[in-house]
N, C-alpha and C positions, 0 to 999 in steps of 0.2 A: 429282753431288751425293754427300752422305755416305751410307754404308750404313745401311739402316734398323735401328733398335734392335730387338734381340731379347732374350728372357729370358736367353739364354746369354751375351750381351754385358754386361748389367747385373748378372747373378748368375752369375759363372764357376763351372765345376764345382768340387766340393769339393777336389780335388787342387790346383787353382790357388789357391783361397782359402787353403788351408793353407800353400802356398809363400809367398804374399804376407805372411801373418801372421808366418811364421818370419823373413822378411827384415826386417820392421818391428821384431820383437823384437831381432834382432841389431843393428839400428841404434841402438835405444834402450838397450840393455843397458850397465851400467857396465863399465869396463875390468877386465881380469883382475887388474891390479895393485891396483885398489881393492878388488876382492872378496877378495883374499888378505890384506888388512890385518885385524888383530884388531878385533872390535867393542868400542868403548870407551863408557863412560857419557858422558852429555852434559856432566857436570862431573866432574873427577877427585876422588879421595878427599881430596887436599890442599885443593882448592878448596872442597869441601863442609865440611871441618873449619874452614877459615878463615871461611866464611860463618856457620857455627854459632857460632863464637867471637864474631864481630861482633854477632850477634843477642843472644847471652847478655850481652855487655858492654852493649849498648843497654838491655836489660831491667833489668840490675843498676843502671845509671845512673838509669833512671826510678824504680826502687824507692828508691834512695838519696835522691833528691830528695823523695820522699814521707815517708820515715822521718826525715830530718834535721829536728830541731826548731828549728834556726836559733838556737841559744843563744849563739853567738859564742865568743870565746876566754875561757879561765879567767884571771882577773887573776893576774899573777905573785905578788903579795903574798898571795893567798889560799892559795898552795901552800907558803908559808914554814913551816918546822917550828915546832911548839910544844914547847918543851923540846928533846928530842932526837928527836922523832917527826915525820916528814914526813907530808904529807897521804895519799899513796898507802899508806904504811905503816900509817897510822891506819885506812884502809878495810880493809886486809888483816887488821889486828888484830881489827876488828869481825867479820870472817868467822871468824877463828880462835876467837873467843869463842863463836860459835854452834856450832862444831865440837867443841871440847874443854871448853867451860865457862870462865867468867870467871877462876876461881882458878888453873886450870892455865895459861891464856893469860898472866895477869899474872906468874906465876912464870917462865914461859918467857922473857918479855921484861924480867924484873927491874923491874917497875913496881908501885908501891903503888896501892891503890884511890883514895887521895886524889889522887895525881898523875894517875891515869887520868881522874878526874872533871874535873880542871882542863883536861886536853887535850881531853876530850870537849866541854866547855863552849865552848872557843875555836873548835874546828872546826865545831861546830853553828851558832854565830853566823855564821860565814863562809858556810856553806851556805845559811842562811836569806836571806842577802843576794845569793846568786849561783846562779841556776838551772843555769848551766854547771858550777859546782863540784859541785852535787848530781848531775849526770849523770856527772861524773868519779868521784864516790864510787861510784855504781852500777857503773861499769865496773871500777874497781879492786877493789871488793868481790867481784864474781863472778869476776874473774880469779884471785883467791886461793883459789877453791874447792878443797877437799881431799877425799880419800876416793873412794868408788865413783862419785860423780857429778862428779868434777873436770872431765872433758871437757865436760860440759853447762854448767858454770860458764864455761868458756872460750868455748863457743859463744855463750852469752848476752853475755859481755863483748864479743866480736867484733861481735855484732849491734848493740849500742849504739854501739860505737866507730866502726864502719865503715858504719853505717846500712844494714845488709843483713839478709836473711832468715836464719833459723836453718838450719844445714846438717845437723844430726843428725836421726835418727829420734827420736820421743818417748822420754823416759826411762821412761815407763810408759803403759799404755793410757788412753784418754780416760775410760772408765768409772771407772777408779781416781781420776783427777783430779776427776771430778764427785762421787764419793763423799767424797773429802777435803774438797772445798768445802762439801758439805752437812754433814759432820761439824763443820767449823769454825763453820758458822752455828749449829749446835745447842750447841756448846761455848764460845761467846763468844770465839772467836779462838785457842783452844789445843787442839790435837789430843789426844784421849784415847789413852794408850799402847796400849789394846786395838785402837783403829782403826789405829794405826801397825803394830802386830804383824800384824794381818790383811792389811794392804797390803804387808808385807815391807819396811818402810821405817823408818829412824830419823827423828827430827824434823828433823834437818839435811837429810837426803835429800829429805824431803817439801817442805821450804822451797825447795830448789834446783829440784826437779822442778816444783813449782807455779809458780815464777817462770818456768821455761822455757815451760810451757803458756800462761801469761798473756801472755808476750811474743809467742808464736806467734799467739795470738788477736788481739793488737793489730796485728801486721803484716798479718794477713788483713783486719782491719777497715779499716785505712788504705788497703787496695787494693780495697775494695768488698765484701768478704765478711764480714758481721757474724754469721753463724750460730754460730760457735764462741764468740765472746765473749758472745753472748746466752745460750747454754746455761751457760757458766761463771758468769756473774753470777746467773742464775736459781738455780743450785745454791747459790751463796754466800748468797743471800737466804733459802734454805730453801723455795723454791718447791715446793709439793706436787706439781704436775704434773711438774716436772723430776725430782723424787726418784722418783716412780713410773715415769717413763720410764727412768731410770738402772737401777732395780731390774729392770725388764722386759728391758732390753738385756743386763744382766749374766746374766739367766736364759736368754739366747739368743733372745729375742723382739724382732723389729724393729718399732718403732712409728713410724708416720708423723708428720710435724711437725704436722698438723692434727687428730690423733686425741687426744681427751681421755680419760684414764683416771680414772674416777670414784672418789670416796672409798669405801673399803671393798672395792674390787676388788683381788684379789691375783693377781699374775702369777708363775708359776713355783712351785717347791716350797719349802716352809719346812724349815729344817734346825735345828729345836728350840731501792812506797811509798818513799817515800824515807826511809831511816833517818835519825834525828836523834840517835842515841846509839850508842856503841860496843856491839856485841853485837846491834844491831837490823838486820834485813834491809832492803835498799833498798825 
């Protein structure tokens, strides 16, 4: 019969166990050729870049679908010149009026006030009949932005024309935008020169900067985040809670969204559209 089992047969001495383990390791070990190859990422840098581009393209396409108002094509007849002024030139002229003033803009284009009024009346009637033409006006108006905020005007124009998010950082901080909105609410739509001076802006720059912030708020709202547009509208209504929150944040105090700052509470230290006429912003 077979030899009786002993502890030394079922549990060989340590030298034998070590030898058996080394033989098993040698059998299972990868080849030297494989070990000598450099360690590579699961996906190459090119593959990662391609995947990132595809994801970005898909996200951009989804956003475009949300931002596209579906207004259709602009009727060709709506773009026909009135006198010698084409529609896009008309929108650019409206921007120029805001930038340099009406008298200088008219002199630059050799137009009389009477002729301008006739051109304005004709194009305004066309825009009232065509939402797509009003959007075209908005795009051409901002595309013609001049001066320090010209790039923000182009960013706005591209956002409307291509149904995309704004690409630039804000032209000025949110607190300044809220202050401007609150000031407009108190001034019945026209900013006090002292408010503009304190903000370091001209009225033209404030117009472009506010339009940029409002477009940003609208893009966020259409994608599900209404927090920014809620704050901007509250400031524009002269909401007292929003004004006190803005004052507090300007003083460096962060106030939560559910915290009410009561009347008489002072935070920080005291220091003693679519345009329908030339010269109007969209």
